[in-house]
C-alpha positions in Angstrom: 13.7 18.3 -4.4 15.2 16.7 -3.6 15.4 17.3 -2.9 17.4 16.4 1.1 14.6 18.8 1.6 12.5 20.1 4.5 9.4 20.9 2.7 6.6 22.0 5.3 4.0 22.1 2.5 1.2 24.4 3.0 -2.6 23.2 1.8 -4.0 25.9 -0.6 -6.8 26.7 1.6 -4.2 28.6 3.9 -2.8 30.5 0.9 -6.6 31.6 0.6 -6.9 32.5 4.0 -3.9 34.9 4.1 -4.6 36.2 0.7 -1.7 34.3 -1.1 -3.5 32.2 -3.5 -0.7 30.4 -5.3 0.9 32.0 -8.3 3.5 30.6 -10.6 6.9 32.0 -10.6 7.3 35.4 -12.4 8.2 36.0 -16.1 10.3 38.4 -17.8 14.1 38.6 -18.1 17.1 40.7 -17.2 20.5 41.3 -17.9 21.4 42.6 -14.6 22.0 40.7 -11.5 21.2 43.4 -9.3 17.5 44.4 -10.9 14.5 42.5 -9.7 13.3 40.0 -12.1 9.7 40.6 -12.2 6.4 41.4 -10.4 4.7 38.2 -11.3 1.4 37.5 -12.8 -2.3 37.0 -11.9 -2.3 33.4 -10.7 -1.6 29.7 -11.3 -3.2 27.3 -13.5 -5.3 24.9 -11.5 -4.7 26.5 -8.1 -7.5 25.5 -6.0 -9.6 28.3 -3.9 -9.4 28.4 -0.5 -11.8 25.4 1.3 -15.1 25.8 2.7 -15.4 26.4 6.4 -18.2 23.5 6.2 -20.4 25.1 9.0 -24.0 24.6 8.4 -27.2 26.2 9.4 -28.8 24.5 12.4 -32.5 24.2 13.9 -33.0 26.6 16.8 -34.3 23.7 18.6 -37.3 25.7 20.0 -40.2 23.3 21.2 -44.2 24.1 21.0 -46.1 23.6 24.1 -49.7 22.3 23.6 -52.8 22.1 26.1 -53.8 18.6 27.2 -57.4 19.4 26.2 -58.8 17.8 29.6 -60.5 21.0 30.4 -59.2 20.8 34.2 -57.6 24.5 34.2 -55.8 23.1 37.4 -54.1 20.4 35.8 -50.1 21.4 35.7 -48.6 21.0 32.4 -46.1 18.1 31.6 -42.8 19.6 31.3 -41.1 19.8 28.2 -37.9 18.7 26.8 -35.4 20.5 24.5 -33.4 18.3 22.1 -29.9 20.1 21.7 -29.4 20.6 17.9 -26.7 18.6 16.2 -24.2 20.1 13.9 -22.6 18.1 11.3 -18.6 18.1 11.6 -16.8 20.2 9.3 -15.6 18.5 6.2 -12.0 17.7 6.3 -9.1 19.9 5.0 -7.9 19.2 1.4 -4.8 17.2 1.1 -1.4 19.3 1.2 -0.3 20.6 -2.4 3.3 21.2 -3.3 5.1 23.2 -5.6 6.6 21.0 -8.2 8.9 23.1 -10.7 11.2 22.4 -13.6 13.8 24.8 -15.4 15.6 24.4 -18.7 17.3 26.2 -21.8 16.3 29.8 -22.5 15.3 30.7 -18.9 12.3 28.6 -18.8 10.6 28.0 -15.7 7.4 25.9 -15.2 5.3 25.0 -12.0 2.2 23.3 -10.6 0.6 23.4 -7.3 -2.0 20.5 -8.1 0.2 18.3 -10.5 -2.4 18.8 -13.1 -2.1 22.3 -14.5 1.6 23.4 -15.4 2.4 27.2 -16.1 5.5 27.8 -18.3 7.2 31.1 -18.5 10.4 32.8 -19.0 12.3 34.4 -16.0 15.8 35.2 -17.4 17.5 35.2 -20.8 20.1 32.9 -19.2 19.6 29.2 -19.5 18.9 27.6 -16.4 20.3 24.4 -15.1 19.0 23.7 -11.4 16.1 24.8 -8.9 16.0 24.6 -5.3 13.0 25.1 -2.8 12.3 25.5 0.9 8.7 25.8 2.2 6.0 26.4 -0.1 7.0 30.3 -0.9 11.0 30.2 -1.0 13.0 29.2 -4.0 16.0 29.6 -5.9 17.0 28.9 -9.7 20.6 28.9 -11.3 22.2 28.9 -14.5 24.5 30.2 -16.9 27.1 32.9 -16.4 27.0 32.5 -12.3 23.3 33.3 -12.5 21.2 32.8 -9.4 17.5 34.2 -8.6 15.2 33.8 -5.6 11.8 34.2 -4.7 10.2 34.4 -1.1 6.7 34.8 -2.5 5.9 31.7 -4.5 7.3 32.8 -7.6 5.3 36.0 -7.5 8.6 37.9 -7.9 12.2 37.1 -8.3 15.1 38.9 -7.6 18.9 38.4 -8.7 21.2 37.3 -6.2 25.0 37.8 -6.6 26.7 34.5 -6.5 30.4 36.1 -6.8 30.8 33.6 -9.7 30.8 34.0 -13.4 30.8 30.4 -14.5 27.9 28.4 -15.5 26.1 26.8 -12.5 24.9 23.3 -12.9 23.9 22.8 -9.3 22.0 24.6 -6.5 20.7 23.0 -3.6 19.2 23.9 0.1 19.0 22.1 3.2 17.1 24.7 5.0 15.8 28.2 4.5 19.3 29.4 5.1 21.9 26.8 4.3 22.4 26.4 0.4 25.4 25.3 -2.0 25.7 25.9 -5.7 28.4 24.6 -8.1 29.6 24.7 -11.8 32.2 24.8 -14.4 35.8 25.0 -13.9 35.3 24.3 -9.8 32.9 27.2 -9.3 31.5 26.6 -5.8 29.8 29.0 -3.3 27.7 28.5 -0.1 25.1 30.4 1.8 24.0 30.8 5.3 21.4 33.5 4.7 19.1 32.4 2.4 21.3 33.7 -0.5 21.7 37.4 0.6 25.4 36.7 0.6 27.3 33.9 -1.0 31.0 32.8 -0.3 32.9 31.4 -3.1 35.6 28.6 -2.5 38.1 27.5 -4.7 38.8 23.7 -4.0 38.9 22.2 -7.4 39.3 22.7 -11.2 36.8 19.8 -12.1 33.2 20.9 -13.3 30.6 20.6 -10.6 27.3 19.1 -11.6 25.4 17.9 -9.0 24.8 18.9 -5.1 23.1 17.6 -1.8 22.4 18.7 1.6 21.6 16.6 4.4 19.8 19.5 6.5 19.5 17.5 9.7 23.2 17.0 10.1 24.4 20.1 7.9 26.4 17.8 5.2 27.1 19.3 2.2 28.2 17.0 -1.1 28.8 18.3 -4.3 29.9 16.1 -7.1 31.6 16.7 -10.6 33.9 15.3 -13.5 36.5 12.6 -12.9 34.9 11.0 -10.0 35.1 14.3 -7.8 33.4 14.6 -4.8 33.6 17.4 -2.3 32.0 17.1 1.3 31.4 19.9 4.4 30.2 19.6 7.5 30.9 23.0 8.8 28.7 24.9 6.4 31.2 24.9 3.5 33.9 26.8 5.8 36.4 23.9 4.8 35.8 21.3 2.1 37.1 17.5 2.0 37.9 16.2 -1.4 37.1 12.5 -2.3 37.8 10.5 -5.6 35.5 7.7 -6.3 38.1 5.3 -7.9 36.5 3.9 -11.2 33.9 6.6 -11.3 33.5 8.8 -14.7 32.1 12.2 -14.5 29.8 12.3 -11.7 26.4 14.0 -13.0 24.2 14.1 -9.9 24.1 13.4 -6.2 21.2 12.7 -3.5 20.8 12.3 0.1 18.5 11.5 2.8 18.0 14.4 5.4 19.9 12.5 7.8 23.2 11.7 5.5 22.8 8.2 6.1 22.7 7.4 2.6 24.3 9.2 -0.2 23.8 8.3 -4.0 25.7 9.5 -6.8 25.6 8.8 -10.7 27.9 9.1 -13.5 28.3 9.6 -17.3 29.8 5.7 -17.4 26.5 4.1 -16.4 27.5 3.8 -12.6 25.2 4.2 -9.5 27.6 4.7 -6.6 26.6 4.5 -2.8 28.1 5.6 0.7 26.6 5.1 4.0 29.3 6.8 5.8 28.3 10.6 5.0 30.2 10.6 1.4 33.6 9.6 2.7 33.6 6.6 0.8 31.5 5.0 -2.1 31.0 1.5 -3.2 29.2 0.8 -6.6 25.6 0.2 -6.0 24.4 -0.5 -9.5 25.1 -0.3 -13.2 22.7 0.8 -15.8 22.1 0.2 -19.5 23.0 3.9 -20.4 24.8 7.1 -19.3 23.1 8.6 -16.1 22.5 12.2 -15.9 20.3 12.8 -12.7 19.2 11.3 -9.2 16.8 11.9 -6.6 15.7 10.5 -3.1 13.0 10.6 -0.6 13.8 12.7 2.4 13.8 9.1 4.4 16.0 7.7 1.9 13.5 4.7 1.0 13.2 5.6 -2.5 15.5 6.7 -5.2 15.1 7.7 -8.7 17.6 7.8 -11.7 17.4 9.1 -15.2 19.8 9.4 -18.0 19.9 8.6 -21.8 17.4 7.3 -24.1 14.6 7.9 -21.7 16.3 5.5 -19.0 14.7 5.8 -15.4 15.4 3.2 -12.3 14.3 3.0 -9.0 15.7 1.9 -5.9 13.8 0.1 -3.0 14.4 0.7 0.7 16.1 -2.8 0.5 18.6 -1.4 -2.0 17.0 -3.2 -5.0 16.9 -1.4 -8.5 14.2 -1.8 -11.0 14.1 -0.5 -14.7 11.0 1.6 -15.5 9.5 1.7 -18.6 8.9 5.4 -19.3 7.7 5.1 -22.9 10.1 8.0 -24.1 13.3 7.8 -26.2 14.3 11.2 -25.2 17.3 11.8 -23.0 16.1 12.7 -19.4 18.5 15.1 -17.6 16.5 15.7 -14.3 14.4 13.3 -11.8 12.1 14.3 -8.8 10.7 11.9 -5.9 7.7 13.3 -4.0 5.0 12.2 -1.5 7.1 9.6 0.2 8.2 8.1 -2.9 4.7 7.3 -4.5 4.9 10.4 -7.1 8.0 10.3 -9.3 8.9 13.0 -12.5 11.7 13.0 -14.9 12.1 15.6 -17.5 14.7 16.2 -20.2 14.9 16.9 -24.1 12.3 18.5 -26.4 10.3 19.5 -23.5 9.9 16.2 -22.1 8.0 16.3 -18.7 6.8 12.8 -17.6 4.7 12.1 -14.2 3.8 9.0 -12.4 1.4 8.6 -9.8 2.3 4.8 -8.7 6.0 4.4 -8.2 7.0 4.4 -12.0 4.4 1.7 -12.8 2.8 4.2 -15.1 3.9 7.4 -16.9 1.6 10.4 -18.2 3.1 13.3 -20.3 2.8 16.5 -19.0 2.6 19.3 -21.7 4.5 22.3 -21.0 4.0 23.9 -24.3 7.9 24.1 -25.3 10.4 22.1 -27.0 13.4 23.6 -24.6 15.5 21.1 -23.2 14.7 20.6 -19.1 17.6 20.3 -17.0 16.2 20.7 -13.6 13.5 19.3 -11.2 12.5 20.4 -7.7 9.6 20.3 -5.1 9.0 21.9 -2.0 
């Protein structure tokens, strides 16, 4: 997510106690935007069962009194003492598990709750270009033909939402359970303040919009697109202020910390752009060796990750220094994700390529999804 996202991750044990063991986002397809997409399947791969309470059986603490053997019936027995039973402390709860998800061509949706096993399925016939999440049960996916779908039960079922848009949607982002924005071809733009129950379209630009960010703490919406186009709103999309980054190419992605203190955008001409005034103005922060397609940031802004053509990936430190990462792939990478305060990183792209690093990008592991579909969007909760 970054997703600026407020993710409030639930532990798997909590799911078990509620009878809501994690299940992967549902499958099936639909050609109607008003029908429920599916009712889900039996459960998620690798989902952990609820943790044991850790309570232990203890000794009753009863004490046996014995005669002194002196033969003196008048002797008063010595008082007895009872040692209170000791109960070992319960084991610590399991670490939080997050919902990581990726979307792609042909309506592909793949998801994990433990960063080990991924479950892949199709939730629509349309290509999916973006995914957004909030909390550990709520998510949205967007794609071709103005398609938007929503889940409220961790992917057990999906329902289409009417975006009132017909253009392909390349971006969707939520800063809270209610405030979200979507953008796409030809300036297609819509905002929701009720979790997508209703979407309000806006006409601000004709430039194709390809990336979106929401700084949820301050209600800042930022959408970027072709020809250096930046749209910003501080009133939930009621009005938008257009900004053009001089010297920028087509902007492919944008990310922000939750407070809007740092906003980063990437373009097809290898540039990374930075703003420290809420996306009012930008300066070039770095120049990559290849075209860039995606950017993600930790909630606190301390870590950022970009990805692009030819397997390119770079990270930004809290001090603002960029480092090139060796991903070990030549596939173009269209999506990036930063999780767990910047320690865990994901990139995804061509031919079903999904790579994961648990050490800030020093080493990468392939996550097989069983597909060769192009992957376009990554998000967590």
